[in-house]
PLY file of the C-alpha trace (Angstrom):
ply
format ascii 1.0
element vertex 434
property float x
property float y
property float z
element edge 433
property int vertex1
property int vertex2
end_header
-1.28 3.47 21.93
2.20 5.10 21.06
4.37 1.88 22.90
1.30 -0.32 20.86
2.50 1.22 17.52
5.99 1.51 18.51
5.69 5.63 17.57
9.60 6.32 19.24
11.39 3.47 17.01
10.13 4.78 14.05
10.06 8.53 15.14
6.51 9.68 14.58
3.74 11.78 16.24
0.23 11.38 17.05
0.05 14.08 14.03
2.35 12.95 11.48
0.39 9.70 11.36
-2.95 11.52 11.56
-1.40 13.86 8.15
-0.32 10.42 6.78
-3.33 8.89 7.24
-5.17 11.55 5.61
-3.30 11.69 2.98
-3.88 8.28 1.91
-7.39 8.00 2.57
-7.87 11.71 0.23
-5.08 10.18 -2.66
-7.38 6.51 -2.37
-11.04 7.95 -1.85
-11.67 7.27 -5.55
-12.44 4.17 -5.32
-15.58 5.11 -3.60
-16.64 6.08 -6.80
-14.83 4.45 -9.67
-14.90 1.11 -8.47
-19.09 0.91 -8.32
-19.34 2.53 -11.60
-16.78 -0.06 -13.04
-18.83 -3.23 -11.46
-21.91 -1.74 -12.97
-21.08 -3.02 -15.65
-20.77 -6.29 -14.57
-24.20 -5.82 -13.75
-23.65 -4.98 -10.02
-25.66 -2.66 -8.76
-23.81 0.95 -7.85
-25.20 1.94 -4.50
-24.95 -1.22 -2.70
-21.27 -1.64 -4.67
-20.92 1.13 -3.56
-20.81 0.42 0.40
-19.79 -2.80 -0.14
-16.60 -0.76 -1.39
-16.64 1.30 1.64
-17.05 -1.17 4.01
-14.06 -3.82 2.50
-11.63 -0.94 2.84
-12.23 0.07 6.28
-12.36 -3.71 7.70
-9.10 -4.21 5.28
-6.95 -1.12 6.51
-8.10 -1.52 9.83
-6.72 -4.89 10.46
-3.57 -3.98 7.85
-3.11 -0.45 10.91
-4.22 -3.16 14.11
-2.63 -6.39 13.37
0.43 -5.98 10.61
0.78 -2.41 12.04
1.93 -1.39 8.57
0.44 2.37 6.80
-0.98 0.27 4.12
-4.13 1.01 2.75
-6.05 -1.94 1.96
-9.07 -1.54 -1.08
-10.46 -3.37 -4.36
-7.66 -3.54 -6.77
-8.18 -1.77 -9.51
-7.26 -3.86 -12.87
-8.97 -6.84 -11.19
-12.60 -5.12 -11.12
-11.84 -3.90 -14.96
-10.67 -7.96 -15.15
-13.93 -9.28 -13.88
-16.40 -6.47 -15.51
-15.08 -6.35 -19.27
-13.78 -9.66 -19.73
-15.08 -12.09 -17.34
-18.96 -10.57 -17.48
-18.63 -8.75 -20.60
-16.81 -11.26 -23.06
-16.89 -14.70 -21.17
-20.43 -13.90 -20.49
-20.42 -15.47 -17.03
-22.10 -13.87 -13.85
-21.27 -12.05 -11.72
-21.89 -14.15 -8.87
-19.54 -16.56 -10.83
-17.40 -14.16 -10.25
-16.71 -13.69 -7.03
-16.62 -17.00 -6.27
-13.49 -17.17 -7.71
-12.16 -14.20 -6.15
-13.66 -15.69 -3.21
-11.54 -19.12 -3.99
-8.38 -17.16 -4.26
-8.67 -15.41 -0.97
-8.71 -18.60 0.78
-5.24 -20.41 -1.76
-3.54 -17.04 -0.42
-4.74 -17.19 3.21
-3.32 -20.93 3.46
-0.14 -20.43 1.26
0.36 -17.03 4.08
0.08 -19.35 6.92
1.84 -22.18 5.51
4.77 -19.58 4.85
4.98 -20.43 0.76
4.19 -16.48 0.21
6.99 -15.42 2.07
8.79 -17.90 0.87
8.21 -17.30 -2.93
8.76 -13.01 -2.04
12.30 -13.11 -0.64
13.10 -15.39 -4.05
13.39 -12.11 -5.78
16.24 -10.56 -6.45
17.27 -7.24 -5.69
16.94 -5.63 -9.92
13.64 -6.78 -10.06
12.37 -5.88 -6.27
13.75 -2.13 -7.64
11.93 -2.44 -10.54
8.74 -3.11 -8.57
9.45 0.57 -6.96
10.30 2.28 -10.10
7.52 0.23 -12.23
4.65 1.48 -9.67
6.15 4.70 -9.55
5.23 5.39 -13.59
2.27 3.60 -13.15
1.15 6.37 -10.46
2.43 9.05 -12.36
0.41 8.48 -15.51
-2.61 7.76 -13.25
-1.88 11.35 -12.21
-1.39 12.89 -15.02
-4.20 11.20 -16.79
-6.59 12.08 -14.38
-5.52 15.54 -13.52
-5.62 16.58 -17.66
-2.22 16.95 -18.54
-2.08 13.96 -20.06
-5.55 12.35 -22.07
-6.20 9.59 -24.10
-5.36 10.04 -27.55
-5.71 8.24 -31.22
-4.91 4.99 -32.81
-1.46 5.42 -33.93
-0.54 8.35 -30.93
-2.54 7.13 -27.50
-1.57 9.55 -25.51
-1.91 13.23 -25.99
-0.89 16.28 -24.03
-4.02 17.59 -22.39
-5.97 21.30 -22.69
-3.43 23.82 -21.10
-5.54 26.18 -21.45
-8.14 24.41 -19.26
-8.80 25.99 -15.06
-8.58 22.06 -14.63
-5.23 21.54 -15.95
-3.77 24.76 -14.62
-4.59 23.79 -11.14
-3.16 20.65 -11.44
-0.38 22.12 -12.53
0.52 24.43 -9.81
-0.87 21.62 -7.38
2.58 19.70 -9.01
4.60 22.72 -8.50
3.31 23.28 -4.64
3.47 19.82 -3.78
7.08 19.36 -4.98
8.05 23.37 -3.06
6.67 22.18 -0.09
8.37 18.83 0.11
11.55 20.31 -0.69
11.22 22.92 1.90
10.36 19.86 4.45
7.25 21.14 5.67
5.14 19.34 7.76
2.34 17.47 6.30
3.23 19.15 3.00
1.68 16.50 0.82
-1.31 16.99 2.85
-1.55 21.10 2.73
-1.02 20.98 -1.34
-4.29 18.75 -1.71
-6.05 21.22 0.17
-4.90 24.27 -0.92
-5.45 23.05 -4.51
-8.96 21.42 -3.86
-10.35 24.93 -2.83
-8.90 26.48 -6.22
-10.61 24.24 -7.90
-14.04 24.90 -6.16
-13.04 28.65 -6.31
-12.10 29.08 -9.78
-15.43 26.71 -10.76
-13.10 23.59 -12.45
-14.73 20.98 -9.44
-18.47 21.88 -8.27
-18.93 22.02 -4.70
-20.66 19.08 -2.99
-24.75 19.33 -3.30
-24.89 17.91 -0.01
-22.68 16.98 3.30
-24.72 13.92 4.28
-26.93 10.97 3.35
-27.33 7.48 4.06
-26.15 4.66 2.89
-28.01 1.72 0.51
-28.55 -1.20 1.17
-26.02 -4.12 0.86
-29.17 -6.67 0.69
-28.76 -7.70 -3.13
-25.17 -8.54 -3.16
-24.16 -9.65 0.34
-23.08 -13.21 0.19
-23.96 -13.77 -3.42
-21.30 -15.51 -4.53
-21.19 -18.46 -6.43
-18.31 -20.75 -5.40
-19.94 -23.64 -6.85
-19.68 -22.24 -10.33
-16.30 -21.31 -10.08
-14.86 -24.81 -9.26
-16.04 -25.82 -12.46
-13.25 -26.97 -15.18
-14.29 -24.06 -17.57
-13.75 -21.39 -15.16
-10.29 -22.47 -14.56
-8.69 -20.11 -16.49
-10.20 -16.98 -14.77
-9.81 -18.41 -11.44
-5.87 -19.37 -11.98
-5.99 -15.37 -13.37
-7.68 -13.62 -10.24
-5.22 -15.90 -8.28
-2.23 -14.81 -9.94
-3.07 -10.71 -10.62
-3.86 -10.69 -6.96
-0.86 -12.85 -6.00
1.96 -10.50 -7.96
-0.10 -7.44 -7.16
0.24 -7.46 -3.79
3.70 -9.16 -3.42
5.22 -6.28 -5.38
3.15 -3.38 -4.13
4.32 -4.19 -0.49
8.19 -4.38 -1.93
7.80 -1.37 -4.47
6.14 0.85 -1.47
8.57 -0.43 1.71
11.46 0.62 -0.32
10.51 4.32 -0.71
10.70 4.57 2.93
13.86 2.09 3.69
11.97 -0.56 5.31
13.51 -3.44 3.17
16.54 -5.40 4.71
19.80 -5.69 3.61
18.72 -8.44 1.26
16.03 -6.47 -0.17
12.92 -8.44 2.22
10.44 -6.91 3.63
10.45 -8.20 7.81
7.31 -9.40 8.86
5.73 -9.66 5.27
3.25 -12.18 6.19
1.46 -9.83 8.65
0.51 -8.01 5.54
0.22 -10.45 3.10
-2.58 -12.25 5.71
-4.07 -8.65 6.07
-4.47 -8.60 2.09
-5.57 -12.65 1.65
-8.48 -12.27 4.69
-9.52 -9.15 2.87
-10.32 -10.64 -0.19
-12.39 -13.44 1.13
-14.16 -10.51 2.90
-14.69 -8.22 -0.20
-16.10 -11.47 -2.16
-18.88 -11.80 0.30
-19.74 -8.25 0.92
-20.04 -8.28 -2.83
-16.99 -6.61 -4.60
-13.72 -7.38 -5.76
-9.88 -8.39 -5.01
-8.93 -6.28 -2.33
-5.23 -5.32 -1.75
-2.76 -2.79 0.23
-3.22 -0.09 -2.39
-0.16 1.70 -3.90
-1.89 4.74 -3.03
-0.74 4.26 0.60
2.80 5.73 -0.58
1.41 8.99 -0.46
0.79 8.93 3.07
3.78 7.57 3.92
5.64 10.30 2.15
3.33 12.50 3.93
4.88 10.92 7.03
2.70 7.68 7.63
5.06 5.55 9.61
3.06 3.15 12.07
-0.41 1.67 11.87
-1.98 4.44 13.42
-2.00 5.87 10.39
-3.68 2.85 9.05
-6.60 3.76 11.21
-6.95 6.72 10.31
-7.72 5.98 7.24
-9.99 3.37 8.00
-12.08 5.21 10.40
-12.03 7.73 7.48
-13.48 5.48 5.19
-16.20 4.08 8.24
-17.45 7.61 8.00
-17.87 8.26 3.78
-20.40 5.94 4.81
-22.42 8.75 5.90
-20.14 11.51 4.16
-19.28 10.33 1.06
-21.17 13.08 -1.09
-18.40 15.97 0.71
-15.07 12.98 1.28
-15.41 12.64 -2.64
-15.45 16.26 -3.97
-12.21 16.63 -4.07
-11.41 17.26 -7.28
-8.66 14.75 -9.50
-6.83 17.86 -10.26
-6.54 18.03 -6.61
-5.73 14.68 -6.06
-3.49 13.97 -9.26
-0.88 16.15 -8.54
0.44 13.89 -5.04
-0.10 10.49 -7.45
2.37 12.14 -9.46
5.16 13.96 -6.92
5.09 10.38 -5.46
5.59 8.29 -8.29
8.48 10.88 -8.92
9.81 9.85 -5.63
9.70 5.89 -6.51
11.75 6.62 -9.35
14.96 6.56 -6.66
15.94 2.44 -6.26
16.47 3.03 -10.66
20.12 3.40 -9.20
20.31 0.38 -8.07
19.49 -1.78 -10.75
22.95 -3.21 -11.91
22.48 -1.36 -15.21
25.73 -2.99 -16.59
24.56 -6.46 -16.39
22.29 -7.57 -19.09
21.02 -10.45 -17.35
19.58 -7.61 -14.80
18.70 -4.62 -17.14
16.25 -6.34 -19.58
14.12 -8.63 -17.03
13.94 -4.97 -14.70
13.44 -2.81 -18.16
10.52 -5.69 -18.76
8.69 -5.19 -15.26
8.88 -1.21 -15.88
7.92 -0.92 -19.15
4.98 -3.40 -18.91
3.47 -2.32 -16.16
2.78 1.35 -17.31
2.38 0.79 -21.23
0.05 -2.24 -20.73
-2.04 0.02 -17.23
-1.85 -3.58 -16.01
0.57 -3.84 -12.42
0.06 -7.67 -12.93
1.31 -8.29 -16.50
4.64 -6.18 -15.15
5.31 -8.84 -12.38
4.98 -11.52 -14.56
6.87 -10.42 -17.53
9.55 -10.39 -15.14
9.18 -13.30 -13.41
10.08 -15.41 -16.74
12.25 -13.65 -18.26
14.50 -12.84 -14.87
15.76 -17.02 -14.58
14.92 -17.34 -18.48
18.10 -14.76 -18.83
20.21 -16.51 -16.02
19.76 -19.96 -17.46
20.93 -19.37 -20.95
23.82 -17.11 -19.64
25.54 -20.29 -17.72
24.42 -18.10 -14.48
21.53 -20.39 -13.13
23.27 -20.59 -9.41
21.98 -17.07 -8.81
17.96 -17.55 -9.00
16.81 -19.06 -6.36
14.30 -21.79 -6.20
10.95 -19.80 -5.70
12.09 -17.93 -8.74
10.96 -21.02 -10.77
8.17 -21.24 -9.06
6.84 -17.80 -10.17
8.16 -18.42 -13.51
5.54 -21.30 -13.71
2.83 -19.87 -12.37
3.90 -16.35 -14.68
3.89 -18.53 -17.79
0.31 -20.41 -17.11
-1.32 -16.50 -16.18
-0.18 -15.80 -19.73
-1.78 -18.82 -21.36
-4.74 -19.22 -19.13
-5.88 -15.91 -19.55
-8.82 -15.30 -21.07
-7.84 -12.82 -24.30
-10.81 -10.40 -25.30
-10.85 -10.83 -29.35
0 1
1 2
2 3
3 4
4 5
5 6
6 7
7 8
8 9
9 10
10 11
11 12
12 13
13 14
14 15
15 16
16 17
17 18
18 19
19 20
20 21
21 22
22 23
23 24
24 25
25 26
26 27
27 28
28 29
29 30
30 31
31 32
32 33
33 34
34 35
35 36
36 37
37 38
38 39
39 40
40 41
41 42
42 43
43 44
44 45
45 46
46 47
47 48
48 49
49 50
50 51
51 52
52 53
53 54
54 55
55 56
56 57
57 58
58 59
59 60
60 61
61 62
62 63
63 64
64 65
65 66
66 67
67 68
68 69
69 70
70 71
71 72
72 73
73 74
74 75
75 76
76 77
77 78
78 79
79 80
80 81
81 82
82 83
83 84
84 85
85 86
86 87
87 88
88 89
89 90
90 91
91 92
92 93
93 94
94 95
95 96
96 97
97 98
98 99
99 100
100 101
101 102
102 103
103 104
104 105
105 106
106 107
107 108
108 109
109 110
110 111
111 112
112 113
113 114
114 115
115 116
116 117
117 118
118 119
119 120
120 121
121 122
122 123
123 124
124 125
125 126
126 127
127 128
128 129
129 130
130 131
131 132
132 133
133 134
134 135
135 136
136 137
137 138
138 139
139 140
140 141
141 142
142 143
143 144
144 145
145 146
146 147
147 148
148 149
149 150
150 151
151 152
152 153
153 154
154 155
155 156
156 157
157 158
158 159
159 160
160 161
161 162
162 163
163 164
164 165
165 166
166 167
167 168
168 169
169 170
170 171
171 172
172 173
173 174
174 175
175 176
176 177
177 178
178 179
179 180
180 181
181 182
182 183
183 184
184 185
185 186
186 187
187 188
188 189
189 190
190 191
191 192
192 193
193 194
194 195
195 196
196 197
197 198
198 199
199 200
200 201
201 202
202 203
203 204
204 205
205 206
206 207
207 208
208 209
209 210
210 211
211 212
212 213
213 214
214 215
215 216
216 217
217 218
218 219
219 220
220 221
221 222
222 223
223 224
224 225
225 226
226 227
227 228
228 229
229 230
230 231
231 232
232 233
233 234
234 235
235 236
236 237
237 238
238 239
239 240
240 241
241 242
242 243
243 244
244 245
245 246
246 247
247 248
248 249
249 250
250 251
251 252
252 253
253 254
254 255
255 256
256 257
257 258
258 259
259 260
260 261
261 262
262 263
263 264
264 265
265 266
266 267
267 268
268 269
269 270
270 271
271 272
272 273
273 274
274 275
275 276
276 277
277 278
278 279
279 280
280 281
281 282
282 283
283 284
284 285
285 286
286 287
287 288
288 289
289 290
290 291
291 292
292 293
293 294
294 295
295 296
296 297
297 298
298 299
299 300
300 301
301 302
302 303
303 304
304 305
305 306
306 307
307 308
308 309
309 310
310 311
311 312
312 313
313 314
314 315
315 316
316 317
317 318
318 319
319 320
320 321
321 322
322 323
323 324
324 325
325 326
326 327
327 328
328 329
329 330
330 331
331 332
332 333
333 334
334 335
335 336
336 337
337 338
338 339
339 340
340 341
341 342
342 343
343 344
344 345
345 346
346 347
347 348
348 349
349 350
350 351
351 352
352 353
353 354
354 355
355 356
356 357
357 358
358 359
359 360
360 361
361 362
362 363
363 364
364 365
365 366
366 367
367 368
368 369
369 370
370 371
371 372
372 373
373 374
374 375
375 376
376 377
377 378
378 379
379 380
380 381
381 382
382 383
383 384
384 385
385 386
386 387
387 388
388 389
389 390
390 391
391 392
392 393
393 394
394 395
395 396
396 397
397 398
398 399
399 400
400 401
401 402
402 403
403 404
404 405
405 406
406 407
407 408
408 409
409 410
410 411
411 412
412 413
413 414
414 415
415 416
416 417
417 418
418 419
419 420
420 421
421 422
422 423
423 424
424 425
425 426
426 427
427 428
428 429
429 430
430 431
431 432
432 433
């Protein structure tokens, strides 16, 4: 087993991989509850949706571990699920079956593009400055999610969209303690510090009753029959649905590419040109997972940025993903127990990982405005629009544009123009809510 996952090459051990896999699961397990809650607004029944969410997370993550041999978790994407629920079904009044048909089509296209090598070609066309901005932007995005989940930052009012949380509440105080605890454990290089911090903080939340204990430990999963294989591919192939298919395609395309590059930069897996070796393997897993997810009855699945927490906790090989995938399978029967860990416990881990992912900002050529502005827009749009894909696409458009108007077009690889055109089409055809 160690030889298969190349433990010696990565300087890791079973204990490090298990702790890393556990940490990734703990920081991604919220999707078991959140994804079905969002998709219920599209008309997808919550019980079957929860089963579909767990199964695609388990299958996709196990594929990532065994085939791609990377410690990345796969699960339904946040953002894409909200787009389907609130825009495609809520505003445009399409059925969720047709929306799943669009996701299936996107997955097939991703598979073809990956096998032909086009996705790798495009990924390797992205300049180093933008790749660094992916990590920084994802870091700020994770930080905001963590702060919001903890209650340290809350939604505000028009004119002041965010505000400081209630510092006198037990939840916020426990979360602040968790952030400081995890930081100290990492500074002291305590093995498994990230996971240990989450567990200690969770115990405090239970002791001080800021979070309820689970009512039960075991439950049987509901039937997936109402949503399994219910997608409408024919309805998604109509011209009127083109904008939805294009949006789903571009969002997943850039989310996966940027997440893989951004998270990999955290541990120095990128080569001297800023590329991830064998990136086509995790990309193929992402594509296949999207296809399977649509068949199961859930939205676009892909690599989760929360995988960075597991990597920071010590995960270095696909064995950690196998651990995470098996835990998702267990969640089919232990969902009440495994999802009892409250936001004030896993939120601090996301905040700390977000801070760590800010490191590549030093690699951006801040004195060169043709590099600074696209990177800055990418970072800002990821955080302030609460949509990673918006940040990626904005950067893809601005980078070649600024190089072109300053007479430095030869610094841009041909693939960047393809990404710029795709991104421009995304903004033109995006079905904006009124």
